C-alpha positions in Angstrom: 0.9 20.5 -3.9 -0.1 18.8 -0.7 2.3 18.5 2.4 4.6 15.6 1.9 3.7 15.2 -1.8 5.1 14.4 -4.4 7.9 12.5 -2.9 10.3 9.8 -3.6 11.5 7.1 -1.1 13.9 4.5 -1.6 16.3 1.8 0.2 18.9 0.2 -2.5 17.0 -1.6 -5.0 13.5 -1.0 -4.0 11.9 2.7 -4.4 8.5 4.5 -4.2 7.5 7.2 -6.5 4.2 8.9 -7.7 1.9 6.8 -10.2 1.9 8.7 -13.4 0.3 8.3 -16.8 3.2 7.1 -18.7 3.2 4.0 -16.1 0.5 2.6 -18.2 2.4 0.2 -20.4 4.5 -1.3 -17.4 1.6 -1.2 -15.0 -0.9 -3.3 -17.5 1.8 -5.8 -18.2 2.5 -6.6 -14.7 -1.3 -6.7 -13.7 -2.0 -8.9 -16.7 0.8 -11.4 -16.0 -0.4 -11.5 -12.5 -4.1 -11.3 -12.9 -4.7 -15.0 -11.4 -2.4 -14.5 -8.6 -4.0 -11.0 -7.5 -7.6 -11.8 -8.3 -8.8 -13.1 -4.8 -7.4 -9.9 -3.1 -8.7 -7.2 -5.5 -11.3 -4.8 -4.8 -14.4 -4.9 -6.8 -17.5 -3.0 -7.1 -20.9 -4.2 -5.5 -22.6 -2.5 -8.4 -20.5 -3.1 -11.4 -23.2 -1.7 -13.8 -23.4 1.8 -12.5 -19.5 1.6 -11.1 -17.4 0.2 -13.8 -13.7 -0.5 -13.5 -12.0 2.8 -14.4 -9.5 3.0 -17.0 -5.8 3.6 -16.2 -5.9 6.9 -17.1 -9.1 7.8 -15.1 -7.5 6.0 -12.1 -4.3 8.1 -12.3 -6.3 11.3 -12.7 -8.4 10.4 -9.6 -5.5 9.6 -7.6 -3.4 12.5 -8.6 -6.1 14.7 -7.4 -6.9 13.1 -4.1 -3.0 13.4 -3.4 -3.2 17.1 -4.3 -5.9 17.3 -1.7 -3.9 15.6 0.8 -6.2 12.8 1.3 -4.1 10.1 -0.7 -0.3 9.2 -1.5 -0.5 7.0 -4.6 2.9 5.3 -5.2 4.1 2.8 -7.6 6.6 0.3 -6.0 9.9 -0.3 -8.1 12.6 -2.9 -7.9 15.6 -2.1 -9.9 14.0 0.9 -11.3 11.2 -1.5 -13.0 7.6 -1.2 -12.0 6.7 -4.3 -9.7 3.7 -3.2 -7.5 1.6 -0.5 -6.4 1.3 1.0 -2.6 -1.4 3.4 -1.8 -1.5 5.4 1.4 -5.3 6.3 1.7 -8.2 7.7 3.9 -5.6 10.3 5.2 -7.4 12.1 8.3 -6.1 15.1 10.0 -7.5 16.8 13.2 -7.5 14.7 16.5 -7.1 11.4 14.5 -4.2 11.8 12.3 -4.4 8.6 10.6 -4.5 6.7 7.2 -4.6 3.2 5.9 -2.1 1.2 3.6 -2.9 -1.0 0.8 -0.4 -2.7 -1.8 0.0 -5.6 -4.4 3.3 -6.7 -5.9 4.4 -8.9 -8.9 4.7 -12.6 -7.9 8.1 -12.5 -9.7 9.7 -10.5 -6.7 7.4 -11.8 -3.8 9.5 -13.1 -0.9 12.5 -10.5 -1.6 11.7 -8.2 1.0 10.2 -5.6 -1.6 6.9 -4.8 0.1 8.0 -4.9 3.6 10.5 -2.4 2.7 8.0 -0.2 0.7 5.6 -0.3 3.5 8.4 0.7 6.1 9.3 3.5 3.9 5.8 4.8 3.5 5.0 4.5 7.3 8.0 6.5 8.1 7.0 9.2 5.6 3.4 9.3 6.9 4.8 9.7 10.5 7.8 11.9 10.0 6.8 13.9 6.6 3.2 14.2 7.2 2.9 14.2 10.8 0.2 11.3 11.0 -0.3 9.3 14.1 -1.9 5.8 13.3 -1.4 3.5 10.2 -3.8 0.7 9.5 -3.6 -2.3 7.0 -6.7 -4.3 6.6 -6.2 -7.7 5.1 -8.3 -10.7 4.3 -7.6 -13.6 7.0 -7.1 -15.9 4.0 -4.2 -13.6 2.6 -1.4 -15.4 4.5 1.5 -13.6 2.3 0.3 -10.1 2.9 -0.3 -11.0 6.6 3.1 -12.2 6.8 4.3 -8.8 5.5 2.8 -6.7 8.5 3.8 -9.5 11.0 7.3 -9.2 9.8 7.2 -5.4 10.4 5.4 -5.6 14.0 2.2 -4.4 13.3 -0.2 -5.5 15.8 -3.4 -7.2 15.3 -6.5 -5.4 16.6 -9.4 -7.2 15.5 -11.9 -8.4 12.8 -13.9 -6.2 10.7 -16.7 -8.2 9.4 -17.7 -7.8 5.6 -15.7 -4.7 5.5 -14.7 -4.4 1.8 -16.0 -5.7 -1.6 -13.0 -8.0 -2.8 -13.4 -10.6 -5.6 -17.0 -10.1 -5.9 -18.1 -10.1 -2.4 -18.1 -8.4 1.0 -15.3 -10.0 2.8 -14.0 -10.0 6.5 -10.5 -8.2 7.1 -8.1 -8.4 9.9 -7.1 -4.7 11.1 -3.2 -4.4 11.6 -2.1 -1.1 13.3 1.1 0.7 14.1 1.1 4.1 15.9 4.1 6.5 15.7 5.1 5.9 19.1 5.3 2.1 18.8 8.5 2.5 16.8 10.3 5.6 18.2 13.2 5.1 15.9 11.3 4.7 12.8 9.9 1.5 11.2 12.2 1.4 8.5 15.3 1.5 11.0 13.6 -1.2 12.7 13.1 -3.3 9.4 16.6 -2.9 8.2 18.0 -3.9 11.5 15.9 -7.4 11.7 15.4 -8.3 8.0 16.8 -11.4 6.4 19.5 -11.2 3.9 18.2 -10.9 0.4 18.2 -14.1 -1.7 
């Protein structure tokens, strides 16, 4: 197994754990129920004929292999032990960079309850203190106000715009770059989030 994986992280009702094959039914149910809400932010292929959408089983196999190689941390997000989303730490780089990026989605039914900010804070601290990474990026479409609110609540700083950066919802889309380095939050991001987050509804 790679350093720092597999791992389970939690804070009260919110937890992160590895994505697994037996999540298929719950994952599909949440994705199906949220299809319209998530579609504008979902990654797509610029060549769908030669790069079709993988099956759930193929996705889990691929991500599990990447996790064993130390390149990805594929988490599901749970709330009261129920699968409500996904958070992936990807593009893990070592050497002089020691960086990664985080992507996430969440069930609209629990949006606004602090689930994803808590999950991102837990994942960032694991990357910094469990893996020894230095820089965490989150790349977000400018139109995705809800996702931008997540990183702004957590104190990520906006570094700039990447034009036509990722293929999302059928076309190449601009993305804003949000960043935190380990020294930006010396006591940990989760510690800071717990101290400042609003009371849950």
